[in-house]
C-alpha positions in Angstrom: -94.0 -37.0 -113.2 -95.4 -33.3 -113.0 -93.6 -30.0 -113.8 -93.8 -27.6 -110.7 -92.2 -24.2 -109.5 -91.2 -23.5 -105.9 -92.0 -20.1 -104.6 -92.1 -19.1 -101.7 -94.2 -15.7 -99.9 -91.8 -14.9 -97.0 -88.3 -14.7 -96.2 -87.8 -17.6 -94.0 -91.4 -19.0 -95.2 -92.5 -22.5 -96.7 -92.0 -23.3 -100.1 -95.4 -24.1 -102.1 -95.3 -26.1 -105.6 -97.4 -24.2 -108.4 -98.1 -25.2 -112.0 -96.4 -23.1 -114.1 -99.0 -23.2 -116.6 -96.3 -22.7 -119.6 -94.2 -19.9 -118.1 -90.1 -20.8 -117.6 -89.2 -19.0 -114.2 -85.7 -19.5 -112.8 -84.7 -18.7 -109.5 -84.9 -15.7 -107.8 -87.7 -14.3 -110.2 -90.6 -13.0 -109.0 -93.9 -14.7 -109.7 -97.8 -14.0 -109.6 -99.5 -16.6 -108.6 -103.1 -17.7 -107.7 -103.4 -18.9 -104.0 -106.5 -19.9 -101.5 -105.8 -16.1 -100.3 -106.5 -14.6 -103.6 -103.6 -13.2 -106.0 -100.1 -13.2 -104.3 -96.4 -12.3 -105.0 -94.0 -14.6 -104.5 -90.1 -15.4 -105.1 -89.1 -18.6 -106.9 -86.7 -20.4 -104.9 -86.6 -23.7 -107.2 -87.1 -23.4 -110.9 -89.2 -25.8 -113.6 -88.4 -28.7 -112.7 -90.5 -32.3 -112.4 -91.5 -33.8 -109.6 -93.2 -37.4 -108.5 -97.2 -37.4 -108.3 -97.1 -38.6 -104.3 -94.9 -35.4 -103.5 -98.0 -32.4 -104.7 -101.0 -31.9 -103.1 -103.3 -31.8 -106.4 -104.9 -30.0 -107.9 -101.8 -27.3 -108.3 -102.8 -23.7 -108.5 -101.3 -22.0 -111.1 -98.8 -19.2 -112.1 -100.4 -16.4 -113.7 -97.3 -14.4 -114.8 -93.6 -13.3 -114.1 -93.9 -10.0 -112.1 -93.2 -6.8 -113.9 -91.8 -3.7 -112.1 -95.0 -2.5 -111.7 -96.1 -5.2 -109.7 -93.0 -4.9 -107.2 -93.9 -1.2 -107.0 -97.5 -2.4 -105.9 -95.9 -4.4 -103.4 -93.5 -1.6 -102.0 -97.2 0.5 -101.6 -98.9 -2.2 -100.1 -96.1 -2.1 -97.6 -96.4 0.9 -96.8 -100.4 0.5 -96.1 -99.6 -2.2 -93.7 -97.3 0.2 -91.8 -100.1 2.5 -91.6 -103.1 0.0 -90.5 -100.6 -1.6 -87.8 -100.5 2.2 -86.3 -104.2 2.6 -86.6 -105.2 -1.3 -85.5 -103.0 -0.2 -82.2 -105.0 2.7 -81.7 -108.1 1.1 -81.7 -106.6 -2.0 -79.4 -105.8 0.6 -77.0 -109.2 2.5 -77.2 -111.2 -0.8 -76.8 -108.8 -2.0 -73.9 -108.4 -5.4 -75.7 -105.9 -8.0 -73.9 -104.0 -8.6 -76.9 -100.2 -7.7 -78.7 -100.4 -7.0 -82.5 -97.1 -8.5 -84.3 -97.5 -7.5 -88.2 -100.3 -6.4 -90.4 -99.8 -8.3 -93.9 -101.8 -7.2 -97.1 -102.4 -9.6 -100.0 -101.4 -8.6 -103.2 -104.3 -7.9 -104.9 -105.4 -5.7 -102.0 -108.8 -7.9 -101.1 -107.9 -8.4 -97.6 -105.7 -7.1 -94.6 -104.5 -9.9 -92.2 -103.3 -8.9 -88.2 -101.6 -11.3 -86.5 -101.6 -10.7 -82.7 -101.1 -12.6 -79.9 -102.7 -13.2 -76.4 -102.5 -15.5 -73.3 -106.1 -16.0 -73.8 -109.4 -15.6 -76.2 -109.9 -12.0 -77.2 -113.6 -10.9 -78.3 -112.3 -8.5 -81.0 -115.9 -8.2 -83.1 -115.7 -4.5 -82.4 -112.0 -4.3 -83.4 -113.2 -6.1 -86.7 -115.9 -3.7 -87.4 -113.4 -0.3 -86.5 -110.9 -1.8 -89.1 -113.6 -2.9 -91.8 -115.1 0.7 -91.6 -111.6 1.9 -92.0 -109.7 0.2 -94.4 -113.4 -1.2 -96.8 -111.5 -4.1 -97.1 -111.5 -7.9 -95.8 -110.7 -7.9 -92.3 -109.1 -10.9 -90.7 -107.6 -11.3 -87.0 -105.0 -14.4 -86.7 -104.3 -15.3 -83.2 -100.5 -16.5 -83.3 -98.2 -18.7 -81.0 -94.9 -17.2 -79.5 -92.7 -19.1 -82.1 -94.6 -17.7 -85.2 -94.0 -14.4 -82.9 -90.6 -14.6 -82.9 -90.3 -15.4 -86.6 -91.9 -12.4 -87.6 -90.1 -10.3 -85.3 -86.6 -11.7 -85.6 -83.9 -11.1 -83.0 -80.5 -12.3 -81.9 -80.1 -15.9 -80.6 -78.0 -16.7 -77.4 -75.5 -18.5 -80.1 -75.1 -14.3 -81.1 -76.9 -15.2 -84.6 -79.7 -14.0 -85.9 -82.8 -16.6 -85.5 -82.8 -19.5 -87.7 -86.4 -20.0 -87.5 -86.4 -16.0 -89.0 -83.2 -17.0 -91.5 -84.2 -20.0 -92.8 -86.4 -22.7 -91.3 -89.3 -22.9 -93.4 -91.4 -25.0 -90.6 -91.3 -25.5 -87.0 -90.8 -29.2 -85.8 -91.9 -30.6 -82.6 -88.7 -29.9 -80.1 -88.7 -31.9 -76.9 -86.6 -32.1 -73.5 -85.6 -35.6 -74.4 -83.7 -34.3 -77.2 -81.5 -32.0 -74.5 -81.0 -35.1 -72.4 -79.5 -36.8 -75.7 -77.3 -34.1 -76.2 -76.2 -34.1 -72.8 -76.9 -30.7 -72.4 -78.1 -28.7 -68.9 -82.1 -28.8 -68.4 -82.0 -25.2 -67.2 -85.0 -23.7 -69.3 -82.9 -20.7 -69.6 -79.8 -22.5 -71.4 -81.8 -24.1 -73.5 -84.9 -21.9 -74.7 -84.9 -19.2 -77.3 -86.0 -15.7 -77.3 -89.7 -17.3 -77.7 -89.5 -19.2 -74.3 -89.8 -22.4 -76.0 -87.2 -25.1 -76.8 -84.6 -23.8 -79.3 -84.9 -25.3 -82.8 -81.6 -26.4 -83.3 -81.9 -29.3 -80.6 -84.1 -30.8 -83.4 -82.0 -30.7 -86.6 -79.1 -31.6 -84.6 -80.7 -34.3 -82.9 -80.2 -37.0 -85.6 -76.4 -36.3 -85.5 -76.3 -37.2 -81.9 -78.8 -40.4 -82.1 -75.9 -41.7 -84.6 -72.8 -40.9 -82.5 -74.3 -41.8 -79.2 -75.2 -45.2 -81.0 -71.4 -45.3 -81.2 -70.3 -44.7 -78.0 -70.2 -47.0 -74.5 -71.8 -45.2 -71.6 -70.2 -44.0 -68.3 -69.7 -46.6 -66.0 -68.7 -49.3 -68.2 -66.0 -51.9 -68.0 -63.7 -51.5 -70.9 -60.5 -53.1 -72.3 -57.8 -50.2 -73.1 -54.3 -50.3 -75.0 -53.4 -49.7 -71.6 -55.2 -52.3 -69.5 -58.7 -52.6 -68.0 -60.6 -49.7 -67.2 -63.6 -48.1 -66.2 -65.8 -44.9 -68.6 -66.0 -41.7 -66.1 -67.3 -39.4 -68.9 -67.9 -39.6 -72.6 -67.5 -37.0 -75.1 -70.1 -37.2 -78.4 -69.0 -34.8 -80.9 -65.2 -35.9 -80.4 -65.7 -39.6 -79.8 -63.6 -39.7 -77.3 -63.8 -41.3 -73.6 -62.0 -40.7 -70.5 -61.6 -43.5 -68.3 -59.9 -44.5 -65.0 -57.4 -47.3 -65.9 -54.9 -49.7 -64.3 -52.6 -51.9 -66.4 -52.1 -54.0 -63.9 -53.9 -55.1 -61.0 -51.9 -53.6 -57.9 -51.0 -50.6 -60.1 -52.5 -47.4 -59.3 -55.2 -46.0 -61.2 -54.1 -43.1 -63.6 -56.6 -41.2 -66.0 -56.6 -41.3 -69.6 -58.6 -40.6 -72.6 -59.2 -42.9 -75.6 -61.1 -42.6 -79.5 -64.1 -45.0 -79.1 -62.3 -46.7 -81.8 -59.7 -47.9 -79.5 -61.7 -49.6 -76.6 -63.7 -52.3 -76.3 -66.6 -52.7 -73.8 -66.0 -55.6 -71.5 -69.0 -55.1 -69.3 -71.9 -52.0 -69.6 -73.5 -50.9 -66.9 -76.9 -51.4 -66.6 -79.3 -49.2 -68.0 -80.8 -46.5 -65.2 -84.3 -45.9 -65.3 -85.4 -43.4 -67.1 -86.2 -40.6 -65.1 -89.7 -38.6 -65.7 -89.5 -35.3 -67.0 -90.3 -32.4 -64.1 -94.0 -31.2 -65.1 -92.0 -27.7 -64.6 -89.7 -28.4 -68.0 -93.0 -29.7 -70.2 -93.9 -26.4 -70.4 -91.0 -25.4 -72.9 -91.9 -28.1 -75.7 -93.7 -27.6 -78.3 
């Protein structure tokens, strides 16, 4: 077992393990740590704890110290410089006529590097831009092209559910999302209904998928012939979340059919409908997967 602390550098960013190096840190503390990018200021989201060796990638970077009020002021000053750098970079992009959209500027805590995040439909020759920025700020410059999902995470917004975006609120990592997940959840395959503001399939399709897989495994399919408390019937439709089926039932062979609803545990499948060959996903829908 190895002693670690979990630290995050952005509001909904990924958590990284660090060697506490003798410091006792509590949740919600701030710490100064050594990272591959240099010295950084991060929020402790997991206090000192022991984890199995296989859950870490050695060697762990060390916590340098617990953050002070002076460190917090340094972060505030860096944020002001980031806002200034953003506006200056926008001016350079316009003057150089570059086909790119600037999303965010980040300055490392030790001020050794400025990172400019941008999106673009294609490759961008930004060598001249880097020269201009380096001459202006006299520090190391990095331009990093990001995808549309990262753009949404950085800018935040309101989803079609009316809540702030999951990616900008609590999702540390992006997971692959596929059209198959939408089909499993019986959702419309209309891209406007199942895509987020980033234009990709909604992340919530992924973290709800396990529940739908479990519930679907307990449910019969539309078209199955079933035995019910009222007689034999055929399933017309299913409600996975309620674990209910809608069926047309005849109590006796010559009785008129009636429509009724039954819980999944009230019925027994007599004959399963032959499984249809799964239709291929249209190519135009695959563009929304990630």
